[in-house]
C-alpha positions in Angstrom: 57.8 -77.1 88.8 57.9 -81.0 86.0 54.3 -82.3 87.4 53.3 -77.8 85.6 55.3 -78.8 83.0 53.1 -82.4 82.3 49.6 -80.2 83.2 51.2 -78.0 80.8 51.9 -80.3 78.1 55.6 -79.9 78.2 57.0 -83.4 79.3 54.0 -86.2 78.3 53.7 -88.2 81.5 54.7 -91.7 80.8 53.6 -95.4 81.8 56.2 -96.6 84.3 59.3 -97.7 82.6 59.5 -100.4 84.6 56.4 -103.0 84.7 54.2 -100.2 81.3 52.2 -98.8 84.9 50.3 -96.1 83.1 49.6 -94.2 86.6 53.4 -92.8 87.0 55.2 -90.5 88.7 58.3 -88.3 87.2 61.3 -89.5 89.6 64.6 -86.4 88.7 67.7 -88.0 88.6 69.8 -84.7 89.5 67.6 -82.3 91.0 69.8 -79.4 89.2 67.5 -80.8 86.2 64.0 -80.7 86.7 62.3 -81.5 84.0 64.6 -83.9 83.2 62.7 -87.2 84.4 62.0 -90.7 84.3 59.3 -91.6 84.8 58.2 -95.2 87.0 55.0 -96.7 89.8 54.9 -96.2 92.9 56.3 -100.3 93.8 59.2 -99.2 91.6 59.8 -95.1 92.3 59.8 -96.1 96.5 62.0 -99.1 95.4 64.8 -96.3 93.1 64.6 -94.8 96.3 65.9 -97.9 99.2 68.1 -99.1 96.5 70.1 -95.6 95.9 69.7 -94.8 100.4 70.8 -99.0 100.6 73.6 -97.9 98.4 74.7 -94.9 100.0 74.7 -96.8 103.5 77.6 -99.6 102.3 79.3 -96.2 100.9 79.9 -94.6 104.4 79.8 -98.4 106.3 82.7 -98.8 103.6 84.5 -95.7 104.1 83.8 -95.7 108.2 85.8 -99.2 107.9 88.8 -97.3 106.6 89.9 -94.3 110.0 
């Protein structure tokens, strides 16, 4: 949906919010809000998802310690 909105001009593609690379990708923090996106280059998009996955694994490990 975000890509279609970009093509229609509803959303303007912006440079990566971290490094300014004009070749950016739309990232959704909340898929329930499909037009609410942030723009990240490939490198920072991957880093963002890796950081999220690390936090999830850490939280699961902590929850497992309580059991």
